[in-house]
C-alpha positions as CSV (number, residue, x, y, z in Angstrom):
1,M,101.5,-211.0,-31.6
2,I,102.9,-208.0,-33.6
3,D,106.5,-207.3,-32.6
4,G,109.1,-204.5,-33.2
5,A,110.3,-206.0,-36.5
6,D,106.7,-206.0,-37.8
7,I,106.3,-202.4,-36.8
8,D,109.5,-201.4,-38.5
9,A,108.4,-203.3,-41.6
10,L,105.1,-201.4,-41.6
11,N,106.8,-198.1,-41.2
12,A,109.3,-198.9,-44.0
13,W,106.5,-199.9,-46.3
14,L,104.5,-196.7,-45.6
15,A,107.6,-194.5,-46.2
16,K,108.2,-196.1,-49.6
17,A,104.5,-196.0,-50.6
18,G,104.3,-192.4,-49.6
19,L,107.4,-191.5,-51.6
20,R,106.0,-193.4,-54.6
21,G,102.9,-191.1,-54.4
22,E,100.4,-193.9,-53.7
23,P,96.8,-192.4,-53.3
24,E,95.1,-192.5,-50.0
25,A,93.0,-195.6,-50.7
26,A,96.0,-197.6,-51.6
27,L,97.9,-196.4,-48.5
28,V,95.0,-197.3,-46.1
29,S,94.2,-200.7,-47.7
30,G,97.9,-201.7,-48.1
31,F,98.6,-200.7,-44.5
32,C,95.6,-202.6,-43.1
33,E,96.3,-205.8,-45.0
34,R,99.9,-205.8,-43.9
35,A,99.0,-204.9,-40.3
36,V,96.5,-207.8,-40.1
37,A,99.0,-210.2,-41.6
38,A,101.5,-209.1,-38.9
39,G,99.0,-209.8,-36.1
40,L,97.2,-206.5,-35.6
41,P,93.5,-207.6,-35.4
42,I,91.9,-204.7,-37.3
43,S,88.4,-205.4,-38.5
44,R,87.5,-201.9,-39.7
45,A,89.3,-198.7,-40.3
46,Q,88.4,-195.1,-41.2
47,L,90.8,-192.3,-42.0
48,F,89.9,-188.8,-43.1
49,I,91.6,-185.5,-43.7
50,D,90.2,-182.1,-44.5
51,T,91.4,-180.4,-47.7
52,L,91.5,-177.1,-49.6
53,H,88.9,-177.5,-52.4
54,P,86.2,-175.2,-53.7
55,V,83.5,-177.9,-53.3
56,Y,84.7,-180.6,-50.9
57,E,85.7,-180.2,-47.3
58,G,87.7,-183.4,-47.1
59,R,88.1,-187.0,-48.0
60,L,87.3,-190.2,-46.1
61,V,88.8,-193.6,-46.8
62,R,87.2,-196.8,-45.4
63,W,88.6,-200.3,-45.0
64,G,86.7,-203.4,-44.0
65,H,83.3,-201.8,-44.1
66,D,80.1,-202.7,-46.0
67,P,81.1,-203.3,-49.7
68,S,78.1,-201.2,-50.7
69,Q,79.7,-198.1,-49.2
70,P,82.3,-196.4,-51.4
71,V,85.9,-196.9,-50.3
72,V,86.7,-193.2,-50.8
73,H,84.1,-190.5,-50.1
74,E,84.6,-186.8,-50.6
75,Y,82.4,-184.9,-48.2
76,G,81.0,-181.5,-49.0
77,R,80.7,-178.3,-47.0
78,T,76.9,-178.6,-47.1
79,G,76.5,-182.3,-47.5
80,S,73.4,-184.3,-46.6
81,P,72.7,-185.2,-42.9
82,E,73.1,-188.9,-43.9
83,A,76.6,-188.3,-45.3
84,A,77.6,-186.3,-42.3
85,A,76.2,-188.9,-39.9
86,D,78.1,-191.6,-41.7
87,L,81.3,-189.6,-41.4
88,H,80.7,-188.4,-37.9
89,L,81.5,-184.9,-39.2
90,S,79.3,-181.8,-39.5
91,S,81.6,-178.9,-40.0
92,G,79.7,-176.1,-41.8
93,L,76.4,-178.0,-41.6
94,E,73.2,-176.4,-40.3
95,Q,71.1,-179.5,-39.6
96,S,70.6,-179.7,-35.9
97,G,70.5,-183.5,-35.8
98,V,73.9,-183.8,-37.5
99,V,75.4,-181.2,-35.3
100,T,74.2,-183.0,-32.2
101,R,75.7,-186.3,-33.4
102,W,79.0,-184.6,-34.2
103,R,79.1,-183.1,-30.7
104,A,78.5,-186.5,-29.3
105,S,81.3,-188.1,-31.3
106,P,84.7,-189.3,-30.1
107,F,86.6,-186.9,-32.4
108,F,84.7,-183.8,-31.1
109,R,85.5,-184.9,-27.5
110,M,89.2,-185.2,-28.5
111,L,89.2,-181.8,-30.1
112,Q,87.8,-180.3,-27.0
113,T,90.1,-182.0,-24.6
114,G,93.3,-182.0,-26.7
115,E,93.6,-185.8,-26.5
116,S,95.3,-187.6,-29.4
117,L,94.0,-191.1,-28.5
118,L,90.6,-192.3,-27.2
119,R,89.8,-195.9,-26.6
120,R,86.4,-197.5,-25.7
121,R,85.3,-201.1,-25.4
122,V,82.2,-201.4,-27.5
123,T,79.4,-201.9,-25.0
124,A,75.9,-200.6,-24.3
125,E,77.5,-198.1,-21.9
126,S,80.0,-196.7,-24.4
127,A,77.4,-196.7,-27.1
128,A,75.3,-194.4,-24.8
129,E,78.3,-192.1,-24.4
130,F,79.2,-192.1,-28.2
131,P,76.2,-193.0,-30.4
132,V,78.5,-193.9,-33.3
133,L,79.5,-197.0,-31.3
134,R,76.0,-198.3,-31.6
135,D,76.7,-199.1,-35.3
136,Y,79.8,-201.0,-34.3
137,Q,78.0,-202.8,-31.5
138,S,75.4,-204.0,-34.0
139,A,78.1,-205.2,-36.3
140,G,79.7,-207.3,-33.5
141,M,82.7,-205.1,-32.9
142,T,84.3,-205.2,-29.5
143,D,86.9,-202.4,-29.2
144,Y,87.3,-198.9,-30.7
145,V,90.3,-196.6,-30.9
146,A,90.2,-193.1,-32.3
147,I,93.5,-191.3,-33.1
148,I,94.2,-187.7,-34.1
149,N,97.6,-186.8,-35.6
150,R,97.8,-183.1,-35.5
151,F,100.0,-180.8,-37.6
152,A,102.2,-178.0,-36.3
153,P,100.8,-174.5,-37.2
154,E,103.4,-174.1,-40.1
155,G,102.1,-177.4,-41.5
156,I,98.5,-176.4,-41.7
157,I,97.0,-175.5,-45.1
158,G,93.4,-174.2,-45.2
159,E,91.3,-176.5,-43.0
160,M,93.8,-179.4,-43.3
161,D,95.2,-179.4,-39.8
162,C,95.3,-183.1,-38.8
163,V,94.5,-186.6,-39.8
164,Y,91.7,-188.4,-38.1
165,S,91.5,-192.2,-37.9
166,S,89.5,-194.8,-36.2
167,W,90.4,-198.5,-35.7
168,V,87.9,-201.2,-34.7
169,T,88.3,-204.9,-33.9
170,G,85.8,-207.8,-33.7
171,Q,88.2,-209.9,-31.6
172,P,86.3,-211.2,-28.5
173,D,89.0,-209.8,-26.2
174,G,89.3,-206.6,-28.1
175,F,92.7,-205.0,-28.7
176,A,95.6,-205.9,-26.4
177,D,97.7,-203.2,-24.9
178,A,100.5,-204.2,-27.3
179,H,98.1,-203.6,-30.2
180,I,97.3,-200.1,-29.1
181,A,101.1,-199.4,-28.6
182,A,101.7,-200.7,-32.2
183,L,99.0,-198.4,-33.6
184,T,100.5,-195.4,-31.8
185,R,103.9,-196.2,-33.4
186,V,102.7,-196.8,-37.0
187,V,99.7,-194.5,-37.5
188,P,101.8,-191.3,-37.5
189,T,103.7,-192.7,-40.5
190,L,100.5,-193.5,-42.2
191,A,99.2,-190.0,-41.4
192,L,102.4,-188.5,-42.9
193,A,102.0,-190.6,-46.1
194,V,98.3,-189.6,-46.4
195,K,99.2,-185.9,-45.9
196,A,101.7,-186.2,-48.7
197,A,99.1,-187.7,-51.0
198,A,96.5,-185.1,-50.0
199,L,99.0,-182.3,-50.6
200,A,99.8,-183.6,-54.1
201,R,96.1,-184.0,-55.0
202,M,95.3,-180.6,-53.5
203,T,98.1,-178.9,-55.5
204,G,96.7,-180.3,-58.7
205,T,93.2,-179.2,-57.8
206,L,94.3,-175.6,-57.0
207,M,96.4,-175.4,-60.2
208,E,93.5,-176.5,-62.4
209,T,90.9,-174.4,-60.4
210,Y,92.9,-171.2,-60.8
211,L,94.9,-171.6,-64.0
212,G,92.7,-174.0,-66.0
213,R,93.0,-177.7,-66.6
214,D,95.6,-177.8,-69.3
215,A,97.6,-174.8,-68.0
216,G,97.6,-176.3,-64.5
217,R,99.0,-179.6,-65.8
218,R,101.7,-177.8,-67.7
219,V,102.8,-175.7,-64.7
220,L,102.9,-178.8,-62.5
221,S,105.0,-180.6,-65.1
222,G,107.6,-177.9,-64.7
223,R,106.8,-175.2,-67.2
224,I,107.2,-172.3,-64.8
225,M,110.0,-170.2,-66.3
226,R,109.1,-166.7,-67.4
227,G,109.0,-166.3,-71.2
228,V,108.7,-170.0,-71.9
229,A,105.8,-170.3,-74.3
230,D,104.6,-172.6,-77.1
231,R,103.4,-171.4,-80.4
232,I,100.1,-173.2,-80.9
233,D,97.1,-173.1,-83.2
234,A,93.9,-172.6,-81.3
235,V,90.3,-171.5,-81.4
236,I,90.0,-168.5,-79.1
237,W,86.8,-168.0,-77.2
238,F,86.0,-164.6,-75.6
239,S,82.6,-164.0,-74.0
240,D,81.1,-161.6,-71.6
241,L,77.6,-160.8,-70.3
242,R,75.1,-158.4,-71.8
243,G,74.2,-155.4,-69.6
244,F,76.6,-156.4,-66.8
245,T,77.5,-152.8,-65.8
246,R,73.8,-151.9,-65.6
247,I,73.1,-154.9,-63.3
248,T,76.1,-154.1,-61.0
249,D,74.8,-150.5,-60.7
250,S,71.2,-151.4,-60.0
251,A,71.7,-154.5,-57.9
252,P,75.3,-154.7,-56.6
253,E,74.4,-157.4,-54.1
254,Q,73.5,-159.7,-56.9
255,V,76.8,-159.4,-58.7
256,I,78.6,-162.4,-57.2
257,P,75.7,-164.9,-57.3
258,L,74.9,-163.8,-60.9
259,L,78.6,-164.2,-62.0
260,N,78.7,-167.7,-60.4
261,D,75.4,-168.8,-62.0
262,Y,76.4,-167.8,-65.5
263,A,80.0,-169.0,-65.2
264,D,78.8,-172.4,-64.1
265,V,76.8,-172.7,-67.3
266,I,79.5,-171.3,-69.7
267,V,82.5,-173.0,-68.2
268,S,80.7,-176.4,-68.0
269,A,79.8,-176.1,-71.7
270,I,83.4,-175.3,-72.7
271,H,84.8,-178.1,-70.6
272,A,82.3,-180.6,-72.0
273,Q,83.6,-179.9,-75.5
274,G,87.3,-180.2,-74.5
275,G,88.1,-176.5,-74.2
276,D,90.3,-174.9,-71.5
277,V,89.2,-171.9,-69.6
278,L,92.2,-169.6,-69.0
279,K,90.8,-166.5,-67.4
280,L,87.7,-165.2,-65.7
281,I,88.0,-161.4,-66.1
282,G,85.0,-159.9,-64.3
283,D,82.1,-161.0,-66.5
284,G,84.5,-162.1,-69.3
285,I,85.8,-165.6,-70.0
286,L,88.8,-166.3,-72.1
287,A,89.2,-169.9,-73.3
288,I,90.9,-171.9,-76.0
289,F,90.3,-175.1,-78.0
290,A,93.6,-176.5,-79.1
291,A,93.5,-176.7,-82.9
292,A,95.9,-179.4,-84.0
293,D,92.9,-180.5,-86.0
294,R,91.2,-177.2,-86.9
295,P,87.9,-178.5,-88.1
296,H,87.5,-180.6,-85.0
297,A,88.4,-177.6,-82.7
298,C,86.0,-175.2,-84.5
299,A,83.2,-177.8,-84.4
300,A,83.8,-178.2,-80.6
301,A,83.7,-174.5,-80.0
302,L,80.5,-174.1,-82.0
303,A,79.0,-177.0,-80.1
304,A,79.9,-175.3,-76.8
305,A,78.4,-172.1,-78.0
306,T,75.2,-173.8,-79.0
307,A,75.0,-175.6,-75.7
308,T,75.8,-172.4,-73.7
309,R,72.9,-170.5,-75.4
310,S,70.5,-173.2,-74.5
311,D,71.7,-173.5,-71.0
312,V,71.7,-169.8,-70.5
313,A,68.1,-169.7,-71.6
314,A,67.2,-172.4,-69.1
315,L,69.1,-170.5,-66.4
316,N,67.3,-167.3,-67.2
317,A,63.9,-169.0,-66.8
318,I,64.9,-170.2,-63.4
319,R,66.3,-166.8,-62.3
320,A,63.3,-164.9,-63.7
321,R,61.0,-167.2,-61.8
322,D,62.9,-166.4,-58.6
323,G,62.8,-162.7,-59.3
324,L,66.6,-162.4,-60.0
325,P,68.2,-160.3,-62.7
326,V,68.9,-162.1,-66.0
327,T,71.3,-161.5,-68.8
328,D,72.7,-163.2,-71.9
329,M,76.1,-164.0,-73.3
330,Y,78.0,-162.2,-76.1
331,L,80.6,-164.4,-77.7
332,G,83.4,-163.9,-80.1
333,L,85.2,-166.9,-81.8
334,H,88.4,-166.7,-83.9
335,V,91.1,-169.2,-84.9
336,G,94.8,-168.6,-85.3
337,E,98.3,-168.9,-84.0
338,V,99.0,-167.8,-80.4
339,F,101.8,-167.9,-77.8
340,Y,100.7,-170.1,-74.9
341,G,102.8,-170.0,-71.8
342,N,104.3,-167.8,-69.0
343,V,104.0,-164.1,-69.2
344,G,104.7,-161.6,-66.4
345,S,107.3,-160.4,-63.9
346,T,109.8,-162.4,-62.0
347,E,107.5,-162.3,-59.0
348,R,104.1,-162.7,-60.6
349,L,103.4,-164.9,-63.7
350,D,100.3,-165.7,-65.6
351,F,100.0,-168.8,-67.8
352,T,97.9,-167.5,-70.7
353,V,97.6,-166.9,-74.5
354,V,98.9,-163.8,-76.2
355,G,99.1,-162.5,-79.7
356,P,97.2,-160.7,-82.4
357,A,94.6,-163.4,-82.7
358,V,93.7,-163.0,-79.0
359,N,93.2,-159.2,-79.5
360,E,91.1,-159.8,-82.6
361,T,88.9,-162.2,-80.7
362,S,88.1,-159.6,-78.0
363,R,87.3,-157.0,-80.7
364,I,85.0,-159.5,-82.4
365,A,83.2,-160.1,-79.1
366,A,82.8,-156.4,-78.6
367,M,81.1,-156.1,-82.0
368,C,78.2,-158.3,-80.8
369,R,76.5,-155.3,-79.2
370,S,76.9,-153.1,-82.4
371,V,75.4,-155.7,-84.8
372,E,73.0,-157.1,-82.2
373,Q,74.1,-160.7,-82.5
374,P,74.8,-163.0,-79.5
375,V,77.6,-164.9,-81.3
376,L,80.1,-163.6,-83.9
377,V,82.9,-165.6,-85.5
378,S,85.8,-164.4,-87.7
379,E,86.3,-165.0,-91.4
380,A,89.2,-167.3,-90.6
381,F,86.9,-169.4,-88.5
382,A,84.2,-169.5,-91.1
383,N,86.7,-170.6,-93.8
384,V,87.6,-173.8,-91.9
385,D,86.3,-176.9,-93.5
386,G,82.7,-177.7,-92.5
387,M,82.0,-174.3,-91.0
388,R,80.4,-172.3,-93.8
389,G,77.2,-174.4,-93.8
390,R,76.6,-173.6,-90.2
391,L,77.1,-169.9,-90.4
392,V,75.7,-166.8,-92.1
393,S,77.5,-163.5,-92.9
394,V,76.5,-160.3,-91.1
395,G,78.7,-158.1,-93.3
396,R,82.2,-156.6,-93.2
397,Y,83.2,-154.4,-90.2
398,A,86.3,-152.5,-89.1
399,L,87.6,-153.8,-85.9
400,R,89.5,-151.4,-83.5
401,G,93.2,-152.0,-83.7
402,V,92.9,-154.4,-86.7
403,A,94.3,-153.1,-90.0
404,Q,91.7,-154.5,-92.5
405,P,87.9,-154.8,-92.2
406,Q,86.7,-158.3,-91.6
407,E,83.7,-160.2,-92.7
408,L,81.9,-161.5,-89.6
409,F,79.5,-164.4,-89.3
410,T,77.0,-165.7,-86.8
411,L,75.2,-169.0,-86.2
412,D,72.7,-169.9,-88.9
413,P,69.4,-169.6,-87.1
414,V,68.1,-172.6,-89.1
415,Q,71.1,-174.8,-88.1
416,A,71.2,-173.5,-84.6
417,G,67.5,-174.2,-84.1
């Protein structure tokens, strides 16, 4: 039988694992294995926590379940009924069957009553009360405990306001009262460690989502002082959408869906080639490809440009079929030295690139309309090894704010095709 020393040892291990930054799956599996070894007869466990993420509502961690099921499952805001039924969650879902099952779940009952612990012997009667227990009854489980560890209002972030967990045993006599008491003493520590892991993961997600992948990692590594910037060589990408102002004037309700559709295509292509998106400025996108190896960076940027044009064409076909407004991308590419780091006031900073090369790129992109080309690249870009054979000149042009006229190039239609 588990005793006080075992409980203290479990809590001590959880505290150390949480401070080490162990991920949720390692915390749950490590806890369950040690708890079972100490005499707590856990056969299956589930723990889940909501999060703050643009796609996922939360994360579920399983232990002791069917090996065909993933140990960690991120559930979406509009996931399938099957996924929601498996999780016993349905927040944000419209399927009536899923909502019905959620409302018949132990956790929904506990949220309504304010309880923190619910226990049921797994029987035909309890399975009729809570349909989720039918699955456990079929698997030979005998006792079920659900626990909610709630956060204080000041500890809530987004929808992350508690940790849900369920604990099941297949022991013929179920859990003893001492086992339930042990769970109530150690699960709060597990919940705290899981919350710490979730917050660390969530912080990284938010940084990368709003600052960009590389910029987010740099900020998290401690580069947050104003004026701290690196001088780097980079390919600079600046793109925007053709006729965006006309579309906003004629169909304002379509602006956000349109921006989302085209940003999905463009950002995905940039990321696929190793680029980093730094800013979404209305319909404009500023990105860089770090150019420690200029030929490689320029080739990656051209590959992203080619992929984007193809993907935009496919997107336009879908949108036109659905009667939605369509557009195209104008893109300027340049290569040069930029400052990459923190710029702004003491209260509001931006992690971005600045310098003459950035300004030139925006001017080059603006010339796409004048010369009726979807993609324009600078002479410096074209002069990089391996680029000339893939580009054709469109002539020399004066760029606003740039001292000397520049020869500009576009994709060779033969090569691009």
